[in-house]
C-alpha positions in Angstrom: 7.6 -49.1 -18.1 11.0 -50.3 -16.3 12.9 -47.3 -17.5 10.1 -45.0 -15.9 10.2 -47.4 -12.8 13.8 -47.1 -11.9 13.3 -43.0 -12.6 11.3 -43.0 -10.1 12.7 -44.9 -7.6 16.4 -43.3 -8.3 14.4 -39.7 -7.4 12.7 -41.0 -4.2 16.4 -42.6 -3.3 18.2 -39.1 -3.6 15.6 -37.1 -2.0 14.6 -38.9 0.4 18.5 -39.8 1.5 18.9 -36.7 1.7 15.7 -35.2 3.5 16.1 -38.2 5.8 19.7 -37.3 6.9 18.7 -34.0 7.6 16.3 -35.2 9.9 17.7 -38.1 11.0 21.4 -37.0 10.9 21.3 -33.2 10.9 19.3 -31.6 12.3 21.8 -28.8 13.7 23.0 -27.9 10.3 19.4 -27.6 9.3 18.5 -25.0 12.1 21.5 -23.0 11.6 21.3 -23.3 7.9 18.0 -24.4 6.4 19.8 -24.2 2.8 21.6 -26.8 4.1 19.5 -29.6 3.1 20.3 -28.9 -0.6 24.1 -29.0 -0.5 24.6 -32.5 -1.8 27.5 -32.1 -3.1 28.8 -31.8 1.0 27.7 -35.5 1.5 25.1 -36.8 3.8 22.7 -39.5 2.8 20.4 -41.8 5.2 19.6 -45.3 3.8 16.2 -45.1 5.9 15.4 -42.1 4.4 16.2 -43.5 1.1 14.0 -46.3 2.1 10.8 -44.0 2.7 11.5 -42.1 -0.3 11.6 -45.3 -2.6 8.2 -46.3 -1.1 6.6 -43.1 -1.5 7.8 -42.8 -5.3 6.8 -46.8 -5.9 3.6 -45.8 -4.3 2.7 -43.1 -6.8 4.6 -44.6 -10.0 1.4 -47.8 -8.9 -1.1 -45.6 -8.8 0.2 -43.9 -12.3 0.2 -47.4 -13.9 -2.8 -48.9 -11.7 -0.6 -51.6 -10.3 -0.6 -53.0 -6.9 1.7 -51.2 -4.5 2.6 -54.2 -2.6 3.0 -56.2 -5.5 5.5 -53.5 -6.6 7.5 -53.5 -3.7 7.9 -57.1 -3.5 9.0 -57.1 -7.0 11.4 -54.6 -6.5 12.8 -55.9 -3.0 15.1 -58.6 -4.0 17.3 -55.9 -6.4 17.7 -53.2 -3.7 20.7 -55.3 -1.8 22.4 -54.6 -5.4 22.7 -51.0 -4.6 23.2 -51.3 -0.7 26.3 -53.8 -1.6 27.8 -51.2 -4.1 26.9 -48.2 -2.2 29.2 -49.9 0.7 31.9 -50.5 -2.0 32.0 -47.2 -2.2 32.3 -45.9 1.2 35.1 -48.2 1.8 36.9 -46.9 -1.6 36.0 -43.3 -0.2 37.2 -44.4 3.1 34.1 -43.0 4.4 32.2 -44.4 7.7 34.4 -46.7 8.7 34.6 -48.8 11.7 35.3 -48.6 15.5 38.8 -49.4 16.6 40.1 -52.7 16.8 43.1 -55.1 17.8 41.7 -57.7 15.5 44.4 -58.7 12.8 42.1 -57.8 9.8 41.9 -54.0 11.5 42.7 -51.7 8.7 44.5 -47.8 9.0 42.1 -45.5 7.1 45.1 -42.8 5.7 42.0 -40.1 6.2 41.9 -40.9 9.6 43.6 -38.4 11.9 44.0 -40.9 14.6 45.7 -43.3 12.7 44.3 -46.2 14.4 43.3 -49.7 13.1 39.5 -50.1 12.5 37.1 -52.7 11.5 36.6 -52.2 8.0 32.6 -52.0 8.3 31.5 -50.9 5.3 32.9 -54.6 3.5 30.7 -56.0 6.5 27.8 -54.4 5.5 29.0 -55.0 2.1 28.9 -58.9 2.5 25.8 -58.7 4.9 23.5 -56.4 3.6 24.8 -56.9 -0.3 25.8 -60.5 -0.7 24.3 -62.4 1.8 20.8 -60.6 1.4 20.4 -60.6 -2.1 21.5 -64.3 -2.2 18.3 -64.9 0.3 16.0 -62.6 -0.9 16.9 -64.2 -4.5 16.2 -67.4 -3.2 13.2 -66.7 -1.3 11.1 -64.7 -4.0 12.0 -67.4 -6.7 9.0 -69.6 -5.6 5.3 -68.1 -5.4 4.7 -66.3 -1.7 2.1 -64.6 -0.5 1.5 -60.6 -0.8 3.9 -58.8 1.8 6.2 -61.7 2.4 9.0 -60.8 0.4 9.1 -56.7 1.5 8.9 -58.0 4.8 12.0 -60.6 4.5 13.8 -57.7 3.5 12.6 -55.2 6.1 13.3 -57.9 8.8 17.0 -59.3 7.2 18.3 -55.4 6.4 17.1 -54.3 9.9 19.2 -57.4 11.6 21.7 -57.0 9.6 22.1 -53.5 10.1 21.4 -53.7 14.1 24.3 -56.1 14.1 27.1 -54.4 12.0 26.5 -51.0 13.9 28.3 -53.1 16.9 31.4 -52.4 14.6 30.8 -49.2 13.1 32.0 -46.0 14.5 28.9 -43.7 15.3 28.4 -40.6 14.1 31.1 -38.0 15.7 28.5 -35.4 16.1 26.0 -37.8 17.4 27.8 -40.5 19.3 25.6 -42.6 21.2 21.9 -42.4 21.7 20.7 -44.9 24.1 22.3 -46.1 27.2 25.5 -45.2 26.0 25.6 -48.2 23.3 23.0 -47.7 20.8 23.7 -45.9 18.2 20.8 -43.7 16.0 21.5 -46.7 12.9 20.5 -49.3 15.3 17.2 -47.1 16.8 16.3 -46.7 13.3 16.4 -50.2 12.4 14.6 -51.4 15.4 11.2 -50.6 13.5 12.5 -52.0 10.2 12.1 -55.4 12.0 8.8 -54.7 13.8 7.0 -53.7 11.0 8.3 -56.7 8.9 8.1 -59.1 11.5 3.8 -57.6 11.5 4.1 -58.0 7.8 5.1 -61.5 7.8 2.4 -62.5 10.5 0.0 -60.8 8.1 1.0 -62.1 4.5 1.2 -66.2 5.8 -2.1 -65.6 7.6 -3.9 -68.9 7.1 -6.7 -66.6 4.7 -4.3 -64.5 3.1 -3.7 -65.7 -0.4 -0.7 -66.5 -2.3 0.6 -64.1 -4.5 2.1 -65.3 -8.0 3.4 -62.4 -9.3 6.7 -62.3 -7.6 8.9 -64.5 -9.9 7.2 -63.5 -12.5 6.9 -59.8 -12.4 
């Protein structure tokens, strides 16, 4: 069943990530050429879209094996930062999604940056926060029995906060720029609902009448 779960999740990531990027970041390209959405080799994946894709895929899979959707999501959540961390390392190696210009001592000049200016290695910031730190926190948090929704809620809140913070150091998409008040990016606006939903789920999870779920550490 684990192999099937991985396959469903992989399809969800790819399809959701691409569709999400097209809707959130690439509508101009889609309007100009609707077939652009299928040109995966040109790049363009959205984490927020990938997350929605995975949730839909896991929902379909949970129905197939007659397991609770929330149980499955709570089981998967602690493993997601591993993929996130590897993805950010890949961004750093490929010299993409770099940070904003900086005068700090650790600023880096990326060879494919036409401006040749020192920039924040924001990919490494995300690797440290969304990959390493998030994994450690979720691993420790899920090691003990938690109420249903709690582990997934913790993931949503922490990822949303980490992503919102790192976006202050990450260069906005050139074709979008800032979305709100000339300082909030598209990534930050998409992260806010994650935090809000996560907080709501956490409150629901720890409601006094909500049962403690014992499967988080055993699934």
